[in-house]
N, C-alpha and C positions, 0 to 999 in steps of 0.2 A: 371675561371669557364669554362673549355673546352667543357662541354656538353650543355651549354646554348647558345641560340641565342637571341640577344637583339634587340628590336624594339624601335627606337628613333624617335621623331618628331622634325624637325629642321626648323627654318626660314633660307632660304639660304643666306640672307644678313648677318647673323651671322657666316657664314662658313669662318672664317679667316684661313690664312695659318697655324697658330698654332693649331687650332682645327683640320684641315685636317691631320696634322702630328700626333696628338694624336689618331685620329680614325684609322690611318694607323698602329698603334701598335697592333690592334686586329688581331687575326688569320683570314684568309679568310673564309667567310661564317658565321661569328659570328655576323655581324651587318646588320640590315635591317633598312634603313633610310627612313622615310616618310617626304618628303621635300614639304613644303607648298608653292607652286608657286601661286596658286589661280587665278592670272591674271597677264598679262604682259602689261596691260594698265595703264600708269602712273597716269591719272586722277582718275581711279577707286581705285588705291592703296592709293592715298591721301585721297579720300573720306572714305575709310575704316580705315584710321589711320595707314596704314602699312608703315614701314620705308624703306628707300632706293629708288631705281629706278629700272625700268625694266633691265637696263644693269647690275646693282649690283646683281639683282636676278639671272640673267644668269651666271654672273661671279662666284657667290657662288655655283650654281648648277654644273658648269663645274669643279670647284675645288673639289667638292665632288666626281664627276665622276672619277677623276684621282686617287682616293684612291683605291688601289688594294683590291679586295676581298669583297667590300661593295656593297650590293644590294640597288638600288635607286628606290623608289616609289615616283612619283610626283603627286601632287593633282592640279586639276583645278576646279573652281566653275563657274557654269552658273547662271546668274542673279545678279551679282555684279553691283553696281550703275554705269550707263552709258555704260555698256558693252553690245554690240549688238551681235546677232547671228554671224555676219560676223567676229567680233573681236574674239569671242570665237573659231571659226574655225581656224582663223589665229594663235592663241596661241597654239591650239592643233597641228597644223602643225609644229610649232617651237619646241614643246616638242618631237614630233615624230622624228624630225631631230636630236635632241640631243641624242637619243638612250638610254634613261633611261630604267630600267628593267621593270617598270610597270607605267601605267598612269591611274589615277582614275579621272573620270569626273562625278561630281554630281551637283545637284541643291543646291543653297544656302538655308540654313535653318535659319529662323529668330527666334533664341532661345530667350525666355524671359530673360530680364536682360542684354542682350548684347548691345554693342554700336550701331550696325546696327538696332536692334529692336527699340531702343530709337529714332533713326533717321528715321524710316521707313516712317512716314507720310510726313515728309519734303522731303524725296527722292522719294516719290511715289511708295514705295515697298509694294506689297500686298502679304500676305502669308496666308497659312491655319491657322485657329485659334487653331487647335489641333495638338498634336505630329504626325509626326515629324516636323511640322511647315514649310513644303516645300513652297518655293516661288511660287506664282501663276502668277504674271505679274509685269513688271516694265515699266517705260516710254520708255526704250530702247529695251525691250524684251517682245514681246506679249506672251499671254498664249500658242499660237501655237508654238512659238519659243522655249519656255521652255519645252513643251512636246517633241519637236524634240530633244532638248538637252539631255533630259532624255533617249530617244532612242539611241542617239549617244553615250552616256556613256556606254550603254550595248554593243554596237557594238565595241567600243574601248576595253572593257574588253574581248569580245569574240575573237577578231582578233589580236590586238596588244599585249595583255597580254598572248597570247598563244605562248610560246617560239619558236615552229617550224615555226610560221608564221611571227614573228616579223621582221626579216631582210627583207623579201619580202614586207611587209606592209610599212616599212620605205622607201624602194626603190620606190614603187608606189606613196607614199605620196610626195616624192621629185619631182616627175614628174608633179604634178598638185595640185594647191591649192584647187581644187574641189574634191580631192580624198575622204576625209572623208564624206562630205555631200552626194556625189554620192554613196558611199558605204552604208551609212545609208539608203538612198532612196531605193537602191537595196535590202537590207535586209528587210526593211519594206514591200516592195512589195511581199516578200516571207512569210509574216505574222509576221515578227519581231522575235526577240530572245525570245522564251518562255521556261522557265526552263533552263536546261543545254543542249544546242545543242551539239551533238557529234563533236569531232574534225574532223571526216571524213566529216560531213556535212559542216562544216566551210571551209574545203579545197575545197570541190566541189563548194560551192557558190563563193568563192574567185576566183577559176579557171574560172567560167562562167563570172564573173565580169571582170577579166583581159582579157579574150579572146576577148571581144568587144572593148577594149581600148588599151591594151599593150600586144599583143599576144607573144611578145618576152620574157615576164616574165613568161610565162606558164611553160617552161622547168624547171626553178628554183623551181616552186611550185611542180611539179612532183617529182623532185629530193628530195625536203624536205620531201615529204610524204614517199617515198620508202626507205629513209635512216632510218626511224623509225622501219621498219618491223612491221607495225601495220596491216598487212594483205593486200591482193590484193584488190584494189578499182578501178573497171572499170570506174567509174564516174570521177576519177582523171586521170587515164591513164591505158590502157589495159596492162596486165602483166600475166605471168604464171611462175610456178615453173620450174626451169631448172634441167633436169636430166643429170647426167654424167659430164665430164670435160668441161671446157670452150673451145670455139673454139680456135684453135692454133693461129689465127691471132688477138685474143683479146689483147688489150693494157690496162695495168693497169693505171688508173688515180689516184688511192689511194691504198695503201696496196700492197700485192703481193700474189702469189699463195700459197695455204696452205690447211689445212683440214677445211672444212666448213660444218656446219650442214644444211645450207639452202642457196640456190641461187635463186634469182628472176630475170627473164628476163623481162625488161620493154619496152613498146612501140612495134612498129612493127619491123620486121627484118631490120637492123642487130642487134637491141636490145642494151640496156645498162644493165649491170649486177651488181646486188647488192648481195654481199656474206656476210653471217652472221656466227658467231661462238657462241656457247653456253659458257657463262662465268660461273665461280663457283657459282654465285648467281642464276643460272638457266635462266638468261635472254639472249635473242639473241642480240648480239651487232655487229654493222657493222664492218667488217674486211677488205673489199676490194670493190672497184668500178672499173669496166672495161667496155670497149666498143670495138667493132670491128673497125679496122682501115679502 
């Protein structure tokens, strides 16, 4: 079925070498795997009746990551028995470091008839009585913690799940265990993610966030924006359209001289140059990057 894309949900503990080999027979881009991590806390896994161990979960996830051409979507749940806000943030940092294609962080829902719903009173889990039955508080996670987890889930979706920002977010997360809670606090101070924030606004907010913590990462953010040819954004970095040939002393970092439809000079002199070419589909695609020596 060459025109179909399949979405499968998998327990990573079941990701045996044989299964990974079978999945590898699909053509690149045909499989989207939703991998239910949920938590990397061993006690919480046992309380929920999940098989395996945190190490087995990560081993399975990494085995799936090695299957070429497969997109990996990993799930985390806030509010599982015994899982604190701090533990949730730790698990999010671990998944960020693994480099999966998407991370979805949501609140646990106590659906009627499920194992956890039957155990709710004994475990001290309190949930809304009406759909979607979102968790309200647990002995380990206060209502305020769960509200914050819900906001963090939107921040993860807005920043990690945006492909142009993912690599930079992974780098920043690797520098500090406080990256995700600090970014959530910064976004909340801006009024929180309401509706669909533009990618341009997310770039700007991440730049402002990084400038106060790791300014050495800002050039990579600027580079990520201007590679996309999404327009000149002074709030990301000053730039202008370049008229005429590149300076003779310009050194090519990527690509080479050619016929370009558009060149953007970024930053202050001596500038970095991004050259684009119109492809048959009508889109501008990056053809070369150069800078003055």
